[in-house]
C-alpha positions in Angstrom: -39.4 -10.6 -39.7 -41.1 -10.0 -36.4 -40.9 -12.5 -33.5 -43.8 -14.8 -33.0 -46.0 -14.8 -29.9 -44.4 -18.1 -28.9 -40.9 -16.4 -29.0 -42.1 -13.6 -26.9 -43.7 -15.9 -24.4 -40.5 -18.0 -24.2 -38.4 -14.8 -23.6 -40.8 -13.7 -20.9 -40.5 -17.1 -19.2 -36.7 -16.9 -19.3 -36.6 -13.4 -17.8 -39.0 -14.6 -15.0 -36.8 -17.7 -14.3 -33.7 -15.6 -14.2 -35.3 -13.2 -11.6 -36.5 -16.1 -9.5 -33.0 -17.7 -9.6 -31.4 -14.5 -8.4 -33.9 -13.7 -5.7 -32.2 -15.6 -2.9 -29.0 -13.7 -3.5 -30.9 -10.4 -3.3 -32.2 -11.5 0.1 -28.7 -12.4 1.3 -27.5 -8.9 0.3 -30.1 -7.3 2.6 -29.0 -9.2 5.8 -27.9 -7.4 9.0 -24.5 -5.7 9.2 -21.9 -7.7 11.2 -21.2 -6.4 14.7 -17.4 -6.8 14.6 -16.6 -4.3 11.9 -13.9 -1.6 12.5 -14.5 2.0 11.7 -13.0 3.4 8.5 -9.8 5.2 9.3 -9.6 9.0 8.7 -8.2 10.4 5.5 -4.4 10.8 5.9 -3.1 14.4 5.8 -1.8 15.8 2.5 2.0 15.7 1.9 4.0 18.8 2.4 4.1 21.3 -0.4 7.0 21.1 -2.8 9.2 24.2 -2.5 10.4 25.9 -5.6 13.6 24.4 -6.9 13.2 21.3 -4.9 14.0 18.2 -7.1 11.0 16.1 -7.9 12.9 13.4 -9.8 16.3 11.9 -9.4 19.4 13.3 -11.2 20.5 10.8 -13.7 24.0 10.8 -15.1 24.6 8.6 -18.3 28.1 7.3 -18.9 28.7 5.7 -22.2 31.5 3.2 -22.6 32.3 0.8 -25.5 31.0 -2.3 -23.6 28.1 -0.7 -21.6 26.1 2.3 -20.8 25.9 3.2 -17.1 23.2 5.3 -15.6 23.8 6.8 -12.1 20.7 7.8 -10.1 21.1 10.4 -7.4 18.7 12.3 -5.0 20.0 15.3 -3.3 23.5 14.4 -4.5 23.5 10.9 -3.0 24.1 8.0 -5.3 21.4 5.3 -4.6 21.2 3.2 -7.7 23.2 2.2 -10.8 21.7 0.8 -14.0 24.2 -1.0 -16.2 23.1 -1.7 -19.7 25.7 -4.0 -21.3 26.1 -4.1 -25.2 25.3 -7.9 -24.9 22.8 -9.1 -22.3 19.9 -7.6 -20.3 20.3 -4.5 -18.1 20.9 -5.0 -14.4 20.8 -2.8 -11.3 23.0 -2.2 -8.3 21.6 -0.5 -5.3 23.0 1.3 -2.2 21.1 -0.4 0.7 22.6 1.6 3.6 22.9 5.1 2.2 26.7 5.3 2.2 27.0 5.8 -1.5 28.6 2.4 -2.1 26.9 -0.2 -4.0 26.9 -3.5 -2.0 28.4 -5.9 -4.6 31.4 -7.5 -2.9 31.0 -11.0 -1.3 32.7 -9.5 1.8 29.8 -7.3 2.2 27.2 -10.1 2.3 24.8 -9.8 5.1 21.2 -10.8 5.9 19.7 -8.0 3.8 22.1 -8.2 0.9 20.6 -7.3 -2.5 22.0 -9.0 -5.5 22.0 -7.4 -9.0 18.5 -7.2 -10.3 17.3 -8.0 -13.8 13.9 -7.1 -15.4 12.5 -10.5 -16.4 9.3 -9.4 -17.9 8.2 -6.0 -19.3 5.1 -5.0 -21.3 
């Protein structure tokens, strides 16, 4: 079934109305450029090349115990994070904030940038 001439005329009117409705927005898009714009910064330099044998990922040591699995994360031999996966309950993380190899978990080590164990709340 082919559209009647009345349907074609109505479609043409709808198209024309839509074009007229969007015409003011097109005029706004062609206004002058503001004077207070800052120049775009230069492209940052490329990072240094990775030398052969240089670790790209952390070393992960997995320790299995009867009540939990412990994953130790190290970069260049320095322990920086521990992931504890208990048999019951969600995994949590302990992190070394000052690079001394000790996880800040004791109450005596509380300070202004203290990081508490972290749990993943949502994952998809």
